[in-house]
C-alpha positions in Angstrom: 165.4 117.2 201.5 167.0 116.7 198.1 170.7 116.7 197.2 172.9 118.7 194.8 174.8 117.2 191.9 178.1 117.3 194.0 176.4 115.8 197.1 175.1 112.9 195.0 178.5 112.1 193.4 180.2 112.2 196.8 177.4 110.0 198.4 178.0 107.4 195.7 181.7 107.5 196.2 181.3 107.1 200.0 178.8 104.2 199.6 176.1 106.2 201.2 172.6 107.2 200.3 172.8 110.7 201.7 175.5 113.2 202.6 175.2 116.8 203.9 177.5 119.8 203.6 180.0 119.9 206.4 180.2 116.1 206.9 183.6 114.5 206.7 183.5 111.3 204.6 185.8 108.8 203.0 185.4 108.6 199.2 186.7 106.1 196.7 188.7 107.8 194.0 188.1 107.1 190.3 191.2 108.9 188.9 194.3 110.5 190.4 196.3 112.9 188.2 199.7 114.3 188.9 202.3 116.2 186.8 206.0 117.0 186.7 205.8 119.7 189.3 204.0 117.8 192.1 204.5 114.3 190.9 208.0 113.8 192.4 206.8 115.1 195.8 203.8 112.9 195.7 205.9 109.9 194.8 208.2 110.7 197.7 205.3 110.8 200.1 203.9 107.6 198.8 207.3 105.7 199.2 207.9 107.2 202.6 204.5 106.2 204.0 203.8 102.9 202.2 207.4 101.7 201.7 210.1 101.9 199.0 208.8 98.8 197.3 205.0 99.5 197.7 202.7 99.2 194.8 200.1 101.8 193.9 196.4 101.0 194.5 195.5 100.8 190.8 198.0 101.4 188.0 195.1 102.1 185.6 193.6 104.9 187.7 196.6 107.1 187.9 197.4 109.5 185.1 200.9 111.1 184.9 201.1 114.1 182.6 204.3 116.1 182.2 203.2 119.7 181.2 204.5 122.5 183.4 208.3 123.0 183.0 209.0 120.9 179.9 210.7 123.0 177.2 213.6 124.3 179.3 217.3 123.7 179.9 216.7 123.8 183.6 218.2 120.5 185.0 215.9 120.2 188.0 212.9 120.7 185.8 214.1 118.0 183.4 214.9 115.7 186.4 211.2 115.9 187.5 210.1 114.3 184.2 212.7 111.6 184.7 211.3 110.8 188.1 207.8 110.4 186.6 209.2 108.2 183.9 211.0 105.9 186.4 207.9 105.6 188.6 205.7 104.9 185.6 208.0 102.0 184.6 208.3 100.7 188.1 204.6 100.7 188.7 203.4 99.8 185.2 201.3 103.0 185.1 199.1 102.7 182.0 198.5 106.4 181.4 201.9 108.2 181.3 202.1 110.8 178.6 205.9 110.9 178.2 208.2 113.3 176.4 211.9 112.4 175.8 212.8 114.6 172.8 212.2 118.2 174.0 213.8 119.7 170.9 210.9 118.4 168.8 207.7 117.7 170.7 206.1 116.2 167.6 208.5 113.3 167.8 206.9 112.3 171.1 203.6 110.7 170.1 202.6 110.1 173.8 203.2 113.7 174.9 200.0 115.6 175.3 200.5 118.9 177.0 198.5 120.8 179.6 197.1 118.2 182.0 193.5 119.5 182.4 192.9 119.7 178.6 194.7 116.4 178.1 192.6 114.6 180.7 189.4 115.7 178.8 190.8 114.9 175.3 192.0 111.4 176.4 188.7 110.4 177.9 189.7 110.6 181.6 186.9 113.0 182.5 183.5 111.2 182.9 180.2 112.2 184.5 179.6 111.0 188.1 183.2 110.2 188.9 185.6 111.6 191.5 188.8 113.0 190.1 191.6 114.4 192.2 194.7 116.1 190.8 197.8 117.8 192.2 196.9 121.0 190.5 194.4 123.6 191.6 192.8 123.8 188.2 191.7 120.2 188.3 188.3 121.7 188.9 188.3 122.2 185.1 186.8 118.7 184.8 183.7 119.6 186.7 182.4 120.7 183.3 181.7 117.0 182.7 179.3 116.6 185.6 181.9 115.0 187.9 183.5 116.0 191.2 187.0 117.2 190.4 189.3 119.2 192.7 192.9 120.0 193.4 194.8 118.4 196.3 198.3 118.6 197.7 201.1 116.0 197.5 200.4 114.5 200.9 196.8 113.7 200.0 197.9 112.5 196.6 200.5 110.2 198.1 197.8 108.8 200.4 195.5 108.2 197.4 198.3 106.5 195.5 198.5 103.9 198.2 194.8 103.5 199.2 192.5 104.8 196.5 190.6 106.8 199.1 190.6 110.3 200.6 188.9 111.9 203.6 187.1 115.1 202.5 184.5 117.5 203.8 181.3 117.7 201.8 181.1 121.3 200.4 178.0 123.4 200.4 176.8 124.5 196.9 176.6 128.0 195.5 174.4 128.0 192.3 174.9 130.4 189.5 172.1 130.4 186.9 173.2 132.0 183.6 170.1 132.8 181.5 169.5 134.8 178.4 171.1 134.9 174.9 174.9 135.2 174.9 175.9 138.4 172.9 178.2 137.8 170.0 181.0 139.6 171.8 180.9 137.6 175.1 182.7 134.4 176.0 182.7 132.1 179.0 185.8 133.9 180.3 183.8 137.1 180.6 181.1 135.3 182.6 183.5 133.7 185.1 185.5 137.0 185.6 182.1 138.7 186.1 181.2 136.2 188.8 184.5 136.3 190.5 184.4 140.1 190.5 181.0 139.9 192.2 181.8 137.4 195.0 185.7 138.0 195.3 188.6 135.6 195.3 187.4 134.3 198.7 183.7 134.3 197.9 183.3 130.6 197.3 185.9 129.3 199.7 185.5 125.5 200.1 182.2 125.5 198.3 180.9 124.0 195.1 180.2 126.5 192.3 177.4 124.9 190.2 176.7 126.6 186.9 173.3 126.2 185.3 170.8 127.9 183.0 170.1 128.2 179.3 173.3 130.1 178.5 175.4 127.2 180.0 173.3 124.6 178.2 174.1 126.2 174.9 177.9 126.3 175.5 180.4 123.9 174.0 182.3 121.6 176.3 185.4 123.8 176.0 183.5 126.9 177.0 182.0 125.0 179.9 185.5 124.0 180.9 186.5 127.7 181.1 183.7 128.3 183.6 184.6 125.5 185.9 188.4 126.0 185.4 188.3 129.3 187.4 186.1 128.2 190.3 189.4 127.9 192.2 190.0 131.7 191.6 186.9 132.3 193.7 188.2 129.9 196.4 185.9 127.2 195.2 186.4 123.5 196.2 185.0 122.5 192.8 183.0 123.8 189.9 180.4 121.7 188.2 177.8 121.6 185.3 175.1 119.0 184.9 175.8 116.6 182.0 173.7 116.6 178.9 173.9 115.5 175.3 176.8 117.9 174.6 178.7 116.2 177.4 177.8 112.7 176.3 178.8 113.4 172.7 182.2 114.6 173.8 182.9 111.8 176.3 181.6 108.9 174.2 183.8 110.0 171.3 186.9 109.5 173.6 186.2 106.6 175.9 183.9 103.6 176.1 184.1 103.3 179.9 180.7 103.3 181.5 179.6 106.3 183.7 176.6 107.4 185.7 175.0 110.9 185.5 173.7 112.8 188.5 171.5 115.9 188.7 170.6 118.4 191.3 167.2 117.8 192.9 164.5 120.5 192.7 164.4 120.7 196.5 168.1 120.7 197.1 169.6 123.2 199.5 172.0 125.9 198.3 174.4 128.1 200.2 173.4 130.8 197.8 171.6 131.1 194.5 172.5 133.9 192.0 170.9 134.5 188.6 172.4 136.4 185.7 171.0 137.7 182.4 174.0 137.2 180.2 172.5 139.4 177.5 173.0 142.4 179.8 176.7 141.8 180.4 179.8 143.4 178.8 183.3 142.2 178.1 185.4 142.5 181.3 189.0 142.1 182.4 190.6 141.4 185.7 193.2 144.2 186.4 196.4 143.6 188.3 197.0 142.0 190.7 193.9 139.8 191.5 191.3 137.8 189.5 188.5 139.7 191.3 189.8 143.2 190.4 187.2 143.4 187.7 186.7 146.3 185.2 184.8 146.7 182.0 187.2 146.3 179.0 186.0 149.6 177.5 187.0 151.4 180.7 190.6 150.4 180.4 191.4 152.0 177.0 194.1 154.1 178.7 196.1 151.0 179.6 199.0 150.7 177.1 200.2 147.1 176.8 203.5 145.5 175.8 202.3 142.0 174.9 199.5 139.6 174.6 199.5 135.9 175.7 196.9 133.4 174.4 197.3 130.0 176.0 196.9 127.9 179.2 194.2 125.4 180.4 191.9 128.4 180.7 192.5 130.0 177.3 194.6 127.7 175.1 191.9 125.3 173.8 191.0 125.0 170.1 187.8 127.1 170.7 189.9 129.9 172.3 192.1 130.1 169.2 189.2 130.0 166.8 187.7 133.0 168.8 191.1 134.9 168.7 191.4 134.2 165.0 188.0 135.7 164.3 189.3 139.0 165.7 192.8 138.9 164.2 192.0 137.9 160.6 192.9 140.6 158.2 194.6 142.8 160.8 198.1 143.3 162.1 199.1 143.0 165.8 200.8 146.0 167.3 202.5 144.1 170.2 204.2 140.7 170.5 201.5 138.1 170.6 202.3 134.7 172.0 200.2 131.7 170.8 200.6 128.6 173.1 198.2 125.7 172.4 197.3 123.7 175.5 197.9 120.2 173.9 199.4 118.5 170.9 195.9 118.0 169.6 195.2 121.7 169.9 198.5 122.4 168.1 197.4 120.2 165.2 194.1 122.0 165.1 195.9 125.3 164.5 197.2 123.9 161.2 194.1 122.1 160.1 191.0 124.0 161.3 190.0 126.7 158.9 188.3 130.0 159.6 187.0 131.7 156.5 189.3 129.8 154.2 192.5 130.1 156.2 194.0 127.8 158.9 194.2 129.3 162.3 198.0 129.2 162.1 197.9 131.2 158.8 195.7 133.8 160.3 198.0 134.2 163.3 201.2 134.4 161.3 199.7 136.7 158.7 198.6 139.0 161.5 202.1 139.1 162.9 201.8 136.8 165.9 204.8 134.8 167.1 204.8 131.3 165.6 202.7 128.9 167.7 204.8 127.4 170.5 205.1 123.8 171.7 202.1 122.8 173.8 202.6 123.2 177.6 201.7 125.4 180.5 204.6 127.7 179.4 204.5 131.2 180.9 201.1 130.9 182.6 203.0 130.3 185.9 206.4 131.8 185.1 208.7 128.9 185.2 212.5 128.9 184.5 213.9 132.0 182.9 214.0 130.3 179.4 210.3 129.5 179.4 208.5 130.6 176.2 206.6 133.8 176.8 207.8 134.3 180.3 207.6 137.9 181.5 211.2 138.8 182.3 210.7 142.5 182.4 208.2 144.8 184.2 205.9 144.9 181.2 202.1 144.9 180.8 200.4 141.9 179.4 196.8 141.0 178.4 196.4 137.3 178.9 193.8 134.5 178.5 195.3 132.7 181.6 193.8 132.4 185.0 195.9 134.3 187.6 197.5 137.7 187.7 199.1 137.8 191.1 202.5 139.5 191.4 205.1 137.2 189.8 202.6 134.7 188.4 204.0 134.9 184.9 207.6 135.6 186.0 208.7 139.2 186.7 207.2 140.3 190.1 206.5 143.9 188.9 204.9 142.8 185.6 201.2 143.7 185.2 198.7 141.1 183.9 195.2 141.8 182.7 193.1 138.6 182.5 190.7 138.6 179.6 188.8 136.5 177.1 190.4 135.4 173.8 188.3 138.1 172.1 189.5 140.9 174.3 193.1 139.6 174.2 193.1 139.5 170.4 191.5 142.9 170.1 194.1 144.4 172.5 196.9 142.9 170.4 195.6 144.8 167.4 195.5 148.2 169.2 198.3 148.1 171.7 196.0 148.9 174.6 193.2 147.1 176.6 190.4 146.9 174.0 186.7 146.0 174.1 186.3 143.4 171.3 183.1 145.1 170.1 185.5 147.5 168.3 186.2 144.7 165.9 183.0 142.7 166.0 180.7 145.6 165.2 
């Protein structure tokens, strides 16, 4: 019997020729990522278990990325970044993307922004590798044909000291996305459609493998959006087989060698679903769950107070290009927050042109709030002074990934998850809006 892409990667990492779903195996780790929220706890576990003077297993395989609670006066949040900095110096960590001047992020050349997008942009996501991160959306990197998943501080502390982790091999659910993508659909619509079909527990501890001609035609950033939200279905990881699109992106950012794996034709799947994307419509996830799916056109009666475009899911350059396509030449009717994921994305807003205007010019001319410093910002609430945080019981259409009560701050706020197209269209009308109203 053949193996899936994920099973092959884990077999290689375990030094075995074959693995099967349900087996518990020790795997060698290629990259460990942690950030300012979980880094201090991970460091604490590492020092407690391996000793105050212990050295990490490999100082070039650990990536420290401050990104969550950065642009805040909160002293505890600031202290977390200090702890990362001290540890990076103590351990000679090669990849620490530091920020010291919070008043002007551009004065920090090493600072990147949101960890999952920074990992990709800095060449840390490579086919065939095993990547663990202390953040549930680490599954984002599965778009590169690797095994990537989120772990807790205890597991991360163990990896810091050993470079290994004991994991159970997940069964694979395959989602074949065929057909021509309509002009008004984006990857965010597809993953919200799937989560709505299988529920937030539908892929619990299983691999979500995305395949089909619609996936093959996607850019790397759109592929990331698909894999990013595997966790919102309970998935252990999301993955897409690597191809020339993958190689072009990766080789432009790293010269490290990598090995590609592909699912065998006789591999076993836990389930196998096929979609014709040409038949799908723009969707949203209504409060308060990512699986509370509805067609965007069915929510016209929902008046909104703001729009938020950002995060690892919806704050990439492509996401802003798509939003600008809708916003150009129109005026927003509600406050619209623009939060680039990384410093590179921020720069793109001021250099990339759509129909003769930079993205930033389009956003400002349409009345959006000036683009913010790159970070996770309000996606997960944060301290009260976090940019874009919901501090009132308002209604928001957001390109982020979760809409549980309190996720973006205020517990009674209502969040509608949507694609950049739908978010931008909603900003122009003041209610949840199908982007076809502006793409006709």
